[in-house]
mmCIF file as gemmi writes it, N, C-alpha and C atoms, coordinates in Angstrom:
data_model
loop_
_atom_site.group_PDB
_atom_site.id
_atom_site.type_symbol
_atom_site.label_atom_id
_atom_site.label_alt_id
_atom_site.label_comp_id
_atom_site.label_asym_id
_atom_site.label_entity_id
_atom_site.label_seq_id
_atom_site.pdbx_PDB_ins_code
_atom_site.Cartn_x
_atom_site.Cartn_y
_atom_site.Cartn_z
_atom_site.occupancy
_atom_site.B_iso_or_equiv
_atom_site.pdbx_formal_charge
_atom_site.auth_seq_id
_atom_site.auth_asym_id
_atom_site.pdbx_PDB_model_num
ATOM 1 N N . MET Axp A 1 ? 274.911 -43.937 67.303 1 0 ? 1 A 1
ATOM 2 C CA . MET Axp A 1 ? 275.206 -42.714 66.579 1 0 ? 1 A 1
ATOM 3 C C . MET Axp A 1 ? 276.482 -42.93 65.772 1 0 ? 1 A 1
ATOM 4 N N . SER Axp A 2 ? 276.437 -42.544 64.489 1 0 ? 2 A 1
ATOM 5 C CA . SER Axp A 2 ? 277.627 -42.719 63.655 1 0 ? 2 A 1
ATOM 6 C C . SER Axp A 2 ? 278.663 -41.657 63.998 1 0 ? 2 A 1
ATOM 7 N N . ALA Axp A 3 ? 279.887 -41.906 63.558 1 0 ? 3 A 1
ATOM 8 C CA . ALA Axp A 3 ? 280.988 -40.973 63.83 1 0 ? 3 A 1
ATOM 9 C C . ALA Axp A 3 ? 280.776 -39.645 63.122 1 0 ? 3 A 1
ATOM 10 N N . GLN Axp A 4 ? 279.979 -39.629 62.044 1 0 ? 4 A 1
ATOM 11 C CA . GLN Axp A 4 ? 279.782 -38.403 61.285 1 0 ? 4 A 1
ATOM 12 C C . GLN Axp A 4 ? 278.686 -37.511 61.85 1 0 ? 4 A 1
ATOM 13 N N . GLN Axp A 5 ? 277.859 -38.014 62.755 1 0 ? 5 A 1
ATOM 14 C CA . GLN Axp A 5 ? 276.766 -37.223 63.287 1 0 ? 5 A 1
ATOM 15 C C . GLN Axp A 5 ? 277.197 -36.475 64.542 1 0 ? 5 A 1
ATOM 16 N N . HIS Axp A 6 ? 276.788 -35.243 64.625 1 0 ? 6 A 1
ATOM 17 C CA . HIS Axp A 6 ? 277.024 -34.43 65.802 1 0 ? 6 A 1
ATOM 18 C C . HIS Axp A 6 ? 275.927 -34.757 66.808 1 0 ? 6 A 1
ATOM 19 N N . PRO Axp A 7 ? 276.206 -34.772 68.113 1 0 ? 7 A 1
ATOM 20 C CA . PRO Axp A 7 ? 275.198 -35.15 69.106 1 0 ? 7 A 1
ATOM 21 C C . PRO Axp A 7 ? 273.923 -34.312 69.052 1 0 ? 7 A 1
ATOM 22 N N . ARG Axp A 8 ? 274.014 -33.032 68.651 1 0 ? 8 A 1
ATOM 23 C CA . ARG Axp A 8 ? 272.817 -32.178 68.612 1 0 ? 8 A 1
ATOM 24 C C . ARG Axp A 8 ? 272.1 -32.259 67.282 1 0 ? 8 A 1
ATOM 25 N N . GLU Axp A 9 ? 272.659 -32.971 66.332 1 0 ? 9 A 1
ATOM 26 C CA . GLU Axp A 9 ? 272.102 -33.045 64.99 1 0 ? 9 A 1
ATOM 27 C C . GLU Axp A 9 ? 271.121 -34.206 64.879 1 0 ? 9 A 1
ATOM 28 N N . PRO Axp A 10 ? 269.925 -33.961 64.347 1 0 ? 10 A 1
ATOM 29 C CA . PRO Axp A 10 ? 268.983 -35.06 64.169 1 0 ? 10 A 1
ATOM 30 C C . PRO Axp A 10 ? 269.562 -36.132 63.267 1 0 ? 10 A 1
ATOM 31 N N . GLN Axp A 11 ? 269.23 -37.378 63.541 1 0 ? 11 A 1
ATOM 32 C CA . GLN Axp A 11 ? 269.751 -38.499 62.762 1 0 ? 11 A 1
ATOM 33 C C . GLN Axp A 11 ? 269.382 -38.338 61.289 1 0 ? 11 A 1
ATOM 34 N N . GLY Axp A 12 ? 270.355 -38.612 60.416 1 0 ? 12 A 1
ATOM 35 C CA . GLY Axp A 12 ? 270.12 -38.616 58.984 1 0 ? 12 A 1
ATOM 36 C C . GLY Axp A 12 ? 270.211 -37.267 58.303 1 0 ? 12 A 1
ATOM 37 N N . THR Axp A 13 ? 270.664 -36.217 58.987 1 0 ? 13 A 1
ATOM 38 C CA . THR Axp A 13 ? 270.713 -34.894 58.363 1 0 ? 13 A 1
ATOM 39 C C . THR Axp A 13 ? 272.066 -34.573 57.749 1 0 ? 13 A 1
ATOM 40 N N . GLY Axp A 14 ? 273.041 -35.458 57.843 1 0 ? 14 A 1
ATOM 41 C CA . GLY Axp A 14 ? 274.318 -35.232 57.176 1 0 ? 14 A 1
ATOM 42 C C . GLY Axp A 14 ? 275.39 -34.675 58.081 1 0 ? 14 A 1
ATOM 43 N N . ASP Axp A 15 ? 276.414 -34.149 57.47 1 0 ? 15 A 1
ATOM 44 C CA . ASP Axp A 15 ? 277.6 -33.668 58.16 1 0 ? 15 A 1
ATOM 45 C C . ASP Axp A 15 ? 277.34 -32.344 58.881 1 0 ? 15 A 1
ATOM 46 N N . TYR Axp A 16 ? 277.676 -32.284 60.164 1 0 ? 16 A 1
ATOM 47 C CA . TYR Axp A 16 ? 277.458 -31.093 60.977 1 0 ? 16 A 1
ATOM 48 C C . TYR Axp A 16 ? 278.241 -29.889 60.437 1 0 ? 16 A 1
ATOM 49 N N . GLY Axp A 17 ? 279.493 -30.091 60.021 1 0 ? 17 A 1
ATOM 50 C CA . GLY Axp A 17 ? 280.305 -28.993 59.502 1 0 ? 17 A 1
ATOM 51 C C . GLY Axp A 17 ? 279.708 -28.374 58.26 1 0 ? 17 A 1
ATOM 52 N N . ALA Axp A 18 ? 279.217 -29.201 57.349 1 0 ? 18 A 1
ATOM 53 C CA . ALA Axp A 18 ? 278.585 -28.698 56.127 1 0 ? 18 A 1
ATOM 54 C C . ALA Axp A 18 ? 277.309 -27.941 56.467 1 0 ? 18 A 1
ATOM 55 N N . ARG Axp A 19 ? 276.568 -28.458 57.427 1 0 ? 19 A 1
ATOM 56 C CA . ARG Axp A 19 ? 275.325 -27.785 57.845 1 0 ? 19 A 1
ATOM 57 C C . ARG Axp A 19 ? 275.65 -26.407 58.419 1 0 ? 19 A 1
ATOM 58 N N . GLN Axp A 20 ? 276.706 -26.311 59.208 1 0 ? 20 A 1
ATOM 59 C CA . GLN Axp A 20 ? 277.111 -25.028 59.78 1 0 ? 20 A 1
ATOM 60 C C . GLN Axp A 20 ? 277.496 -24.035 58.689 1 0 ? 20 A 1
ATOM 61 N N . LEU Axp A 21 ? 278.241 -24.496 57.682 1 0 ? 21 A 1
ATOM 62 C CA . LEU Axp A 21 ? 278.612 -23.618 56.569 1 0 ? 21 A 1
ATOM 63 C C . LEU Axp A 21 ? 277.382 -23.066 55.866 1 0 ? 21 A 1
ATOM 64 N N . ARG Axp A 22 ? 276.383 -23.925 55.677 1 0 ? 22 A 1
ATOM 65 C CA . ARG Axp A 22 ? 275.155 -23.507 55.007 1 0 ? 22 A 1
ATOM 66 C C . ARG Axp A 22 ? 274.395 -22.487 55.849 1 0 ? 22 A 1
ATOM 67 N N . LEU Axp A 23 ? 274.323 -22.724 57.155 1 0 ? 23 A 1
ATOM 68 C CA . LEU Axp A 23 ? 273.642 -21.782 58.044 1 0 ? 23 A 1
ATOM 69 C C . LEU Axp A 23 ? 274.368 -20.44 58.082 1 0 ? 23 A 1
ATOM 70 N N . GLU Axp A 24 ? 275.692 -20.487 58.095 1 0 ? 24 A 1
ATOM 71 C CA . GLU Axp A 24 ? 276.478 -19.249 58.09 1 0 ? 24 A 1
ATOM 72 C C . GLU Axp A 24 ? 276.268 -18.481 56.789 1 0 ? 24 A 1
ATOM 73 N N . ARG Axp A 25 ? 276.244 -19.201 55.662 1 0 ? 25 A 1
ATOM 74 C CA . ARG Axp A 25 ? 276.007 -18.525 54.376 1 0 ? 25 A 1
ATOM 75 C C . ARG Axp A 25 ? 274.634 -17.857 54.389 1 0 ? 25 A 1
ATOM 76 N N . GLU Axp A 26 ? 273.639 -18.559 54.91 1 0 ? 26 A 1
ATOM 77 C CA . GLU Axp A 26 ? 272.3 -17.99 54.952 1 0 ? 26 A 1
ATOM 78 C C . GLU Axp A 26 ? 272.278 -16.707 55.778 1 0 ? 26 A 1
ATOM 79 N N . ALA Axp A 27 ? 272.927 -16.711 56.91 1 0 ? 27 A 1
ATOM 80 C CA . ALA Axp A 27 ? 272.969 -15.516 57.76 1 0 ? 27 A 1
ATOM 81 C C . ALA Axp A 27 ? 273.691 -14.362 57.068 1 0 ? 27 A 1
ATOM 82 N N . VAL Axp A 28 ? 274.848 -14.648 56.464 1 0 ? 28 A 1
ATOM 83 C CA . VAL Axp A 28 ? 275.639 -13.615 55.788 1 0 ? 28 A 1
ATOM 84 C C . VAL Axp A 28 ? 274.882 -13.035 54.589 1 0 ? 28 A 1
ATOM 85 N N . MET Axp A 29 ? 274.287 -13.921 53.794 1 0 ? 29 A 1
ATOM 86 C CA . MET Axp A 29 ? 273.572 -13.456 52.597 1 0 ? 29 A 1
ATOM 87 C C . MET Axp A 29 ? 272.33 -12.644 52.976 1 0 ? 29 A 1
ATOM 88 N N . ASN Axp A 30 ? 271.628 -13.039 54.03 1 0 ? 30 A 1
ATOM 89 C CA . ASN Axp A 30 ? 270.476 -12.247 54.469 1 0 ? 30 A 1
ATOM 90 C C . ASN Axp A 30 ? 270.912 -10.872 54.939 1 0 ? 30 A 1
ATOM 91 N N . GLU Axp A 31 ? 271.999 -10.816 55.693 1 0 ? 31 A 1
ATOM 92 C CA . GLU Axp A 31 ? 272.494 -9.521 56.16 1 0 ? 31 A 1
ATOM 93 C C . GLU Axp A 31 ? 272.903 -8.634 54.979 1 0 ? 31 A 1
ATOM 94 N N . ARG Axp A 32 ? 273.525 -9.232 54.005 1 0 ? 32 A 1
ATOM 95 C CA . ARG Axp A 32 ? 274.016 -8.473 52.852 1 0 ? 32 A 1
ATOM 96 C C . ARG Axp A 32 ? 272.891 -8.009 51.925 1 0 ? 32 A 1
ATOM 97 N N . TRP Axp A 33 ? 271.877 -8.869 51.685 1 0 ? 33 A 1
ATOM 98 C CA . TRP Axp A 33 ? 270.92 -8.598 50.625 1 0 ? 33 A 1
ATOM 99 C C . TRP Axp A 33 ? 269.536 -8.149 51.058 1 0 ? 33 A 1
ATOM 100 N N . ASN Axp A 34 ? 269.138 -8.344 52.304 1 0 ? 34 A 1
ATOM 101 C CA . ASN Axp A 34 ? 267.786 -7.93 52.708 1 0 ? 34 A 1
ATOM 102 C C . ASN Axp A 34 ? 267.558 -6.458 52.414 1 0 ? 34 A 1
ATOM 103 N N . ASN Axp A 35 ? 266.403 -6.185 51.803 1 0 ? 35 A 1
ATOM 104 C CA . ASN Axp A 35 ? 265.95 -4.83 51.456 1 0 ? 35 A 1
ATOM 105 C C . ASN Axp A 35 ? 266.766 -4.172 50.349 1 0 ? 35 A 1
ATOM 106 N N . ARG Axp A 36 ? 267.576 -4.951 49.638 1 0 ? 36 A 1
ATOM 107 C CA . ARG Axp A 36 ? 268.316 -4.413 48.488 1 0 ? 36 A 1
ATOM 108 C C . ARG Axp A 36 ? 267.499 -4.658 47.225 1 0 ? 36 A 1
ATOM 109 N N . ARG Axp A 37 ? 267.736 -3.871 46.207 1 0 ? 37 A 1
ATOM 110 C CA . ARG Axp A 37 ? 266.989 -3.974 44.945 1 0 ? 37 A 1
ATOM 111 C C . ARG Axp A 37 ? 267.442 -5.181 44.131 1 0 ? 37 A 1
ATOM 112 N N . MET Axp A 38 ? 266.493 -5.739 43.385 1 0 ? 38 A 1
ATOM 113 C CA . MET Axp A 38 ? 266.802 -6.876 42.526 1 0 ? 38 A 1
ATOM 114 C C . MET Axp A 38 ? 267.862 -6.5 41.5 1 0 ? 38 A 1
ATOM 115 N N . SER Axp A 39 ? 267.844 -5.276 41.016 1 0 ? 39 A 1
ATOM 116 C CA . SER Axp A 39 ? 268.84 -4.854 40.032 1 0 ? 39 A 1
ATOM 117 C C . SER Axp A 39 ? 270.254 -4.957 40.608 1 0 ? 39 A 1
ATOM 118 N N . GLU Axp A 40 ? 270.426 -4.673 41.886 1 0 ? 40 A 1
ATOM 119 C CA . GLU Axp A 40 ? 271.731 -4.812 42.532 1 0 ? 40 A 1
ATOM 120 C C . GLU Axp A 40 ? 272.131 -6.287 42.633 1 0 ? 40 A 1
ATOM 121 N N . LEU Axp A 41 ? 271.162 -7.122 42.969 1 0 ? 41 A 1
ATOM 122 C CA . LEU Axp A 41 ? 271.39 -8.559 43.076 1 0 ? 41 A 1
ATOM 123 C C . LEU Axp A 41 ? 271.83 -9.137 41.735 1 0 ? 41 A 1
ATOM 124 N N . VAL Axp A 42 ? 271.124 -8.778 40.675 1 0 ? 42 A 1
ATOM 125 C CA . VAL Axp A 42 ? 271.456 -9.273 39.332 1 0 ? 42 A 1
ATOM 126 C C . VAL Axp A 42 ? 272.823 -8.743 38.888 1 0 ? 42 A 1
ATOM 127 N N . ALA Axp A 43 ? 273.136 -7.508 39.227 1 0 ? 43 A 1
ATOM 128 C CA . ALA Axp A 43 ? 274.447 -6.951 38.874 1 0 ? 43 A 1
ATOM 129 C C . ALA Axp A 43 ? 275.57 -7.746 39.527 1 0 ? 43 A 1
ATOM 130 N N . ALA Axp A 44 ? 275.345 -8.225 40.748 1 0 ? 44 A 1
ATOM 131 C CA . ALA Axp A 44 ? 276.38 -8.962 41.481 1 0 ? 44 A 1
ATOM 132 C C . ALA Axp A 44 ? 276.419 -10.448 41.143 1 0 ? 44 A 1
ATOM 133 N N . MET Axp A 45 ? 275.245 -11.052 40.884 1 0 ? 45 A 1
ATOM 134 C CA . MET Axp A 45 ? 275.184 -12.501 40.739 1 0 ? 45 A 1
ATOM 135 C C . MET Axp A 45 ? 274.819 -12.973 39.338 1 0 ? 45 A 1
ATOM 136 N N . GLY Axp A 46 ? 274.489 -12.043 38.456 1 0 ? 46 A 1
ATOM 137 C CA . GLY Axp A 46 ? 274.045 -12.429 37.121 1 0 ? 46 A 1
ATOM 138 C C . GLY Axp A 46 ? 272.547 -12.708 37.122 1 0 ? 46 A 1
ATOM 139 N N . GLU Axp A 47 ? 272.035 -13.029 35.956 1 0 ? 47 A 1
ATOM 140 C CA . GLU Axp A 47 ? 270.601 -13.308 35.835 1 0 ? 47 A 1
ATOM 141 C C . GLU Axp A 47 ? 270.255 -14.59 36.585 1 0 ? 47 A 1
ATOM 142 N N . PRO Axp A 48 ? 269.081 -14.611 37.236 1 0 ? 48 A 1
ATOM 143 C CA . PRO Axp A 48 ? 268.674 -15.848 37.913 1 0 ? 48 A 1
ATOM 144 C C . PRO Axp A 48 ? 268.402 -16.96 36.903 1 0 ? 48 A 1
ATOM 145 N N . GLU Axp A 49 ? 268.599 -18.204 37.344 1 0 ? 49 A 1
ATOM 146 C CA . GLU Axp A 49 ? 268.3 -19.349 36.49 1 0 ? 49 A 1
ATOM 147 C C . GLU Axp A 49 ? 266.796 -19.528 36.338 1 0 ? 49 A 1
ATOM 148 N N . ARG Axp A 50 ? 266.052 -19.173 37.391 1 0 ? 50 A 1
ATOM 149 C CA . ARG Axp A 50 ? 264.603 -19.31 37.372 1 0 ? 50 A 1
ATOM 150 C C . ARG Axp A 50 ? 263.949 -18.229 38.209 1 0 ? 50 A 1
ATOM 151 N N . LEU Axp A 51 ? 262.762 -17.823 37.772 1 0 ? 51 A 1
ATOM 152 C CA . LEU Axp A 51 ? 261.883 -16.977 38.571 1 0 ? 51 A 1
ATOM 153 C C . LEU Axp A 51 ? 260.634 -17.809 38.837 1 0 ? 51 A 1
ATOM 154 N N . LEU Axp A 52 ? 260.229 -17.884 40.092 1 0 ? 52 A 1
ATOM 155 C CA . LEU Axp A 52 ? 259.115 -18.741 40.481 1 0 ? 52 A 1
ATOM 156 C C . LEU Axp A 52 ? 258.075 -17.961 41.266 1 0 ? 52 A 1
ATOM 157 N N . SER Axp A 53 ? 256.819 -18.331 41.064 1 0 ? 53 A 1
ATOM 158 C CA . SER Axp A 53 ? 255.744 -17.791 41.884 1 0 ? 53 A 1
ATOM 159 C C . SER Axp A 53 ? 255.8 -18.444 43.254 1 0 ? 53 A 1
ATOM 160 N N . ILE Axp A 54 ? 255.425 -17.707 44.273 1 0 ? 54 A 1
ATOM 161 C CA . ILE Axp A 54 ? 255.294 -18.27 45.61 1 0 ? 54 A 1
ATOM 162 C C . ILE Axp A 54 ? 253.824 -18.611 45.794 1 0 ? 54 A 1
ATOM 163 N N . PRO Axp A 55 ? 253.51 -19.875 46.077 1 0 ? 55 A 1
ATOM 164 C CA . PRO Axp A 55 ? 252.1 -20.262 46.226 1 0 ? 55 A 1
ATOM 165 C C . PRO Axp A 55 ? 251.375 -19.378 47.234 1 0 ? 55 A 1
ATOM 166 N N . GLY Axp A 56 ? 250.211 -18.909 46.852 1 0 ? 56 A 1
ATOM 167 C CA . GLY Axp A 56 ? 249.456 -18.01 47.724 1 0 ? 56 A 1
ATOM 168 C C . GLY Axp A 56 ? 249.965 -16.586 47.686 1 0 ? 56 A 1
ATOM 169 N N . GLY Axp A 57 ? 251.031 -16.346 46.943 1 0 ? 57 A 1
ATOM 170 C CA . GLY Axp A 57 ? 251.571 -15.002 46.787 1 0 ? 57 A 1
ATOM 171 C C . GLY Axp A 57 ? 252.571 -14.584 47.833 1 0 ? 57 A 1
ATOM 172 N N . GLY Axp A 58 ? 252.608 -15.265 48.975 1 0 ? 58 A 1
ATOM 173 C CA . GLY Axp A 58 ? 253.517 -14.862 50.045 1 0 ? 58 A 1
ATOM 174 C C . GLY Axp A 58 ? 252.948 -13.688 50.815 1 0 ? 58 A 1
ATOM 175 N N . SER Axp A 59 ? 253.601 -13.315 51.866 1 0 ? 59 A 1
ATOM 176 C CA . SER Axp A 59 ? 253.167 -12.184 52.663 1 0 ? 59 A 1
ATOM 177 C C . SER Axp A 59 ? 254.403 -11.377 53.069 1 0 ? 59 A 1
ATOM 178 N N . PRO Axp A 60 ? 254.639 -10.236 52.483 1 0 ? 60 A 1
ATOM 179 C CA . PRO Axp A 60 ? 253.844 -9.59 51.432 1 0 ? 60 A 1
ATOM 180 C C . PRO Axp A 60 ? 253.978 -10.349 50.11 1 0 ? 60 A 1
ATOM 181 N N . PRO Axp A 61 ? 253.102 -10.048 49.121 1 0 ? 61 A 1
ATOM 182 C CA . PRO Axp A 61 ? 253.156 -10.752 47.839 1 0 ? 61 A 1
ATOM 183 C C . PRO Axp A 61 ? 254.574 -10.737 47.253 1 0 ? 61 A 1
ATOM 184 N N . SER Axp A 62 ? 255.067 -11.922 46.946 1 0 ? 62 A 1
ATOM 185 C CA . SER Axp A 62 ? 256.47 -12.091 46.563 1 0 ? 62 A 1
ATOM 186 C C . SER Axp A 62 ? 256.627 -13.127 45.461 1 0 ? 62 A 1
ATOM 187 N N . PHE Axp A 63 ? 257.847 -13.197 44.952 1 0 ? 63 A 1
ATOM 188 C CA . PHE Axp A 63 ? 258.247 -14.247 44.016 1 0 ? 63 A 1
ATOM 189 C C . PHE Axp A 63 ? 259.65 -14.671 44.391 1 0 ? 63 A 1
ATOM 190 N N . ALA Axp A 64 ? 260.109 -15.777 43.819 1 0 ? 64 A 1
ATOM 191 C CA . ALA Axp A 64 ? 261.441 -16.292 44.148 1 0 ? 64 A 1
ATOM 192 C C . ALA Axp A 64 ? 262.343 -16.219 42.923 1 0 ? 64 A 1
ATOM 193 N N . ALA Axp A 65 ? 263.592 -15.86 43.156 1 0 ? 65 A 1
ATOM 194 C CA . ALA Axp A 65 ? 264.63 -15.883 42.124 1 0 ? 65 A 1
ATOM 195 C C . ALA Axp A 65 ? 265.662 -16.924 42.557 1 0 ? 65 A 1
ATOM 196 N N . VAL Axp A 66 ? 265.904 -17.893 41.69 1 0 ? 66 A 1
ATOM 197 C CA . VAL Axp A 66 ? 266.821 -18.978 42.008 1 0 ? 66 A 1
ATOM 198 C C . VAL Axp A 66 ? 268.075 -18.827 41.158 1 0 ? 66 A 1
ATOM 199 N N . PHE Axp A 67 ? 269.221 -18.79 41.826 1 0 ? 67 A 1
ATOM 200 C CA . PHE Axp A 67 ? 270.506 -18.661 41.155 1 0 ? 67 A 1
ATOM 201 C C . PHE Axp A 67 ? 271.209 -20.01 41.206 1 0 ? 67 A 1
ATOM 202 N N . GLY Axp A 68 ? 272.454 -20.071 40.841 1 0 ? 68 A 1
ATOM 203 C CA . GLY Axp A 68 ? 273.197 -21.325 40.815 1 0 ? 68 A 1
ATOM 204 C C . GLY Axp A 68 ? 273.604 -21.818 42.183 1 0 ? 68 A 1
ATOM 205 N N . ARG Axp A 69 ? 274.368 -22.883 42.169 1 0 ? 69 A 1
ATOM 206 C CA . ARG Axp A 69 ? 274.856 -23.522 43.395 1 0 ? 69 A 1
ATOM 207 C C . ARG Axp A 69 ? 276.179 -22.883 43.816 1 0 ? 69 A 1
ATOM 208 N N . ASP Axp A 70 ? 276.281 -22.548 45.099 1 0 ? 70 A 1
ATOM 209 C CA . ASP Axp A 70 ? 277.526 -22.041 45.663 1 0 ? 70 A 1
ATOM 210 C C . ASP Axp A 70 ? 278.469 -23.225 45.866 1 0 ? 70 A 1
ATOM 211 N N . PRO Axp A 71 ? 279.64 -23.235 45.21 1 0 ? 71 A 1
ATOM 212 C CA . PRO Axp A 71 ? 280.518 -24.398 45.295 1 0 ? 71 A 1
ATOM 213 C C . PRO Axp A 71 ? 281.091 -24.657 46.697 1 0 ? 71 A 1
ATOM 214 N N . ALA Axp A 72 ? 281.252 -23.634 47.503 1 0 ? 72 A 1
ATOM 215 C CA . ALA Axp A 72 ? 281.85 -23.817 48.828 1 0 ? 72 A 1
ATOM 216 C C . ALA Axp A 72 ? 280.889 -24.464 49.823 1 0 ? 72 A 1
ATOM 217 N N . THR Axp A 73 ? 279.585 -24.214 49.672 1 0 ? 73 A 1
ATOM 218 C CA . THR Axp A 73 ? 278.614 -24.702 50.656 1 0 ? 73 A 1
ATOM 219 C C . THR Axp A 73 ? 277.612 -25.697 50.08 1 0 ? 73 A 1
ATOM 220 N N . GLY Axp A 74 ? 277.489 -25.713 48.758 1 0 ? 74 A 1
ATOM 221 C CA . GLY Axp A 74 ? 276.469 -26.548 48.129 1 0 ? 74 A 1
ATOM 222 C C . GLY Axp A 74 ? 275.103 -25.898 48.112 1 0 ? 74 A 1
ATOM 223 N N . CYS Axp A 75 ? 274.998 -24.68 48.631 1 0 ? 75 A 1
ATOM 224 C CA . CYS Axp A 75 ? 273.71 -23.978 48.649 1 0 ? 75 A 1
ATOM 225 C C . CYS Axp A 75 ? 273.249 -23.673 47.227 1 0 ? 75 A 1
ATOM 226 N N . ILE Axp A 76 ? 271.985 -23.91 46.97 1 0 ? 76 A 1
ATOM 227 C CA . ILE Axp A 76 ? 271.349 -23.347 45.784 1 0 ? 76 A 1
ATOM 228 C C . ILE Axp A 76 ? 270.81 -22.008 46.269 1 0 ? 76 A 1
ATOM 229 N N . ASP Axp A 77 ? 271.344 -20.926 45.728 1 0 ? 77 A 1
ATOM 230 C CA . ASP Axp A 77 ? 271.001 -19.589 46.198 1 0 ? 77 A 1
ATOM 231 C C . ASP Axp A 77 ? 269.611 -19.203 45.707 1 0 ? 77 A 1
ATOM 232 N N . ALA Axp A 78 ? 268.706 -18.942 46.644 1 0 ? 78 A 1
ATOM 233 C CA . ALA Axp A 78 ? 267.33 -18.572 46.321 1 0 ? 78 A 1
ATOM 234 C C . ALA Axp A 78 ? 266.938 -17.353 47.156 1 0 ? 78 A 1
ATOM 235 N N . PHE Axp A 79 ? 266.288 -16.415 46.51 1 0 ? 79 A 1
ATOM 236 C CA . PHE Axp A 79 ? 265.868 -15.178 47.159 1 0 ? 79 A 1
ATOM 237 C C . PHE Axp A 79 ? 264.368 -14.994 46.993 1 0 ? 79 A 1
ATOM 238 N N . ALA Axp A 80 ? 263.695 -14.603 48.064 1 0 ? 80 A 1
ATOM 239 C CA . ALA Axp A 80 ? 262.303 -14.166 47.982 1 0 ? 80 A 1
ATOM 240 C C . ALA Axp A 80 ? 262.342 -12.66 47.78 1 0 ? 80 A 1
ATOM 241 N N . LEU Axp A 81 ? 261.62 -12.194 46.767 1 0 ? 81 A 1
ATOM 242 C CA . LEU Axp A 81 ? 261.601 -10.771 46.445 1 0 ? 81 A 1
ATOM 243 C C . LEU Axp A 81 ? 260.175 -10.249 46.495 1 0 ? 81 A 1
ATOM 244 N N . VAL Axp A 82 ? 260.019 -9.039 47.018 1 0 ? 82 A 1
ATOM 245 C CA . VAL Axp A 82 ? 258.722 -8.386 47.108 1 0 ? 82 A 1
ATOM 246 C C . VAL Axp A 82 ? 258.459 -7.658 45.795 1 0 ? 82 A 1
ATOM 247 N N . TYR Axp A 83 ? 257.244 -7.871 45.245 1 0 ? 83 A 1
ATOM 248 C CA . TYR Axp A 83 ? 256.856 -7.156 44.032 1 0 ? 83 A 1
ATOM 249 C C . TYR Axp A 83 ? 256.839 -5.66 44.279 1 0 ? 83 A 1
ATOM 250 N N . GLY Axp A 84 ? 257.057 -4.899 43.226 1 0 ? 84 A 1
ATOM 251 C CA . GLY Axp A 84 ? 256.998 -3.445 43.284 1 0 ? 84 A 1
ATOM 252 C C . GLY Axp A 84 ? 257.632 -2.886 42.028 1 0 ? 84 A 1
ATOM 253 N N . SER Axp A 85 ? 257.647 -1.557 41.918 1 0 ? 85 A 1
ATOM 254 C CA . SER Axp A 85 ? 258.267 -0.948 40.737 1 0 ? 85 A 1
ATOM 255 C C . SER Axp A 85 ? 259.732 -1.359 40.627 1 0 ? 85 A 1
ATOM 256 N N . GLU Axp A 86 ? 260.365 -1.568 41.759 1 0 ? 86 A 1
ATOM 257 C CA . GLU Axp A 86 ? 261.73 -2.116 41.824 1 0 ? 86 A 1
ATOM 258 C C . GLU Axp A 86 ? 261.695 -3.22 42.872 1 0 ? 86 A 1
ATOM 259 N N . PRO Axp A 87 ? 261.544 -4.497 42.439 1 0 ? 87 A 1
ATOM 260 C CA . PRO Axp A 87 ? 261.474 -5.59 43.422 1 0 ? 87 A 1
ATOM 261 C C . PRO Axp A 87 ? 262.652 -5.543 44.386 1 0 ? 87 A 1
ATOM 262 N N . THR Axp A 88 ? 262.363 -5.865 45.652 1 0 ? 88 A 1
ATOM 263 C CA . THR Axp A 88 ? 263.401 -5.855 46.679 1 0 ? 88 A 1
ATOM 264 C C . THR Axp A 88 ? 263.479 -7.219 47.366 1 0 ? 88 A 1
ATOM 265 N N . VAL Axp A 89 ? 264.672 -7.537 47.829 1 0 ? 89 A 1
ATOM 266 C CA . VAL Axp A 89 ? 264.914 -8.813 48.491 1 0 ? 89 A 1
ATOM 267 C C . VAL Axp A 89 ? 264.251 -8.8 49.863 1 0 ? 89 A 1
ATOM 268 N N . ARG Axp A 90 ? 263.452 -9.824 50.126 1 0 ? 90 A 1
ATOM 269 C CA . ARG Axp A 90 ? 262.822 -10.019 51.423 1 0 ? 90 A 1
ATOM 270 C C . ARG Axp A 90 ? 263.615 -11.014 52.265 1 0 ? 90 A 1
ATOM 271 N N . ALA Axp A 91 ? 264.155 -12.064 51.593 1 0 ? 91 A 1
ATOM 272 C CA . ALA Axp A 91 ? 264.892 -13.085 52.334 1 0 ? 91 A 1
ATOM 273 C C . ALA Axp A 91 ? 265.749 -13.913 51.38 1 0 ? 91 A 1
ATOM 274 N N . TYR Axp A 92 ? 266.864 -14.405 51.898 1 0 ? 92 A 1
ATOM 275 C CA . TYR Axp A 92 ? 267.716 -15.354 51.19 1 0 ? 92 A 1
ATOM 276 C C . TYR Axp A 92 ? 267.503 -16.713 51.833 1 0 ? 92 A 1
ATOM 277 N N . HIS Axp A 93 ? 267.508 -17.765 51.002 1 0 ? 93 A 1
ATOM 278 C CA . HIS Axp A 93 ? 267.401 -19.13 51.5 1 0 ? 93 A 1
ATOM 279 C C . HIS Axp A 93 ? 268.443 -20.003 50.815 1 0 ? 93 A 1
ATOM 280 N N . CYS Axp A 94 ? 269.17 -20.758 51.601 1 0 ? 94 A 1
ATOM 281 C CA . CYS Axp A 94 ? 270.097 -21.759 51.103 1 0 ? 94 A 1
ATOM 282 C C . CYS Axp A 94 ? 269.298 -23.037 50.917 1 0 ? 94 A 1
ATOM 283 N N . ARG Axp A 95 ? 269.183 -23.505 49.7 1 0 ? 95 A 1
ATOM 284 C CA . ARG Axp A 95 ? 268.4 -24.73 49.413 1 0 ? 95 A 1
ATOM 285 C C . ARG Axp A 95 ? 269.29 -25.819 48.915 1 0 ? 95 A 1
């Protein structure tokens, strides 16, 4: 085991501290944004860089909005949003 790997971390997954930061960001962003309107998200983060279809439509039918990279964690901020008259955030994912 290399000095950079944490004992509970699978081999080859990178730095444990960075992984923890990413997991913490995911938890915080989900708590903050779940069930909020896309208009609120765009007001806070700006326009998404990309809007993507979710293969099979997702359950419930959804699409993804991809924003820029968070400099502190390296996360590419991505949100799954539920279609509707006012799309709402279903989940945040750090990619």
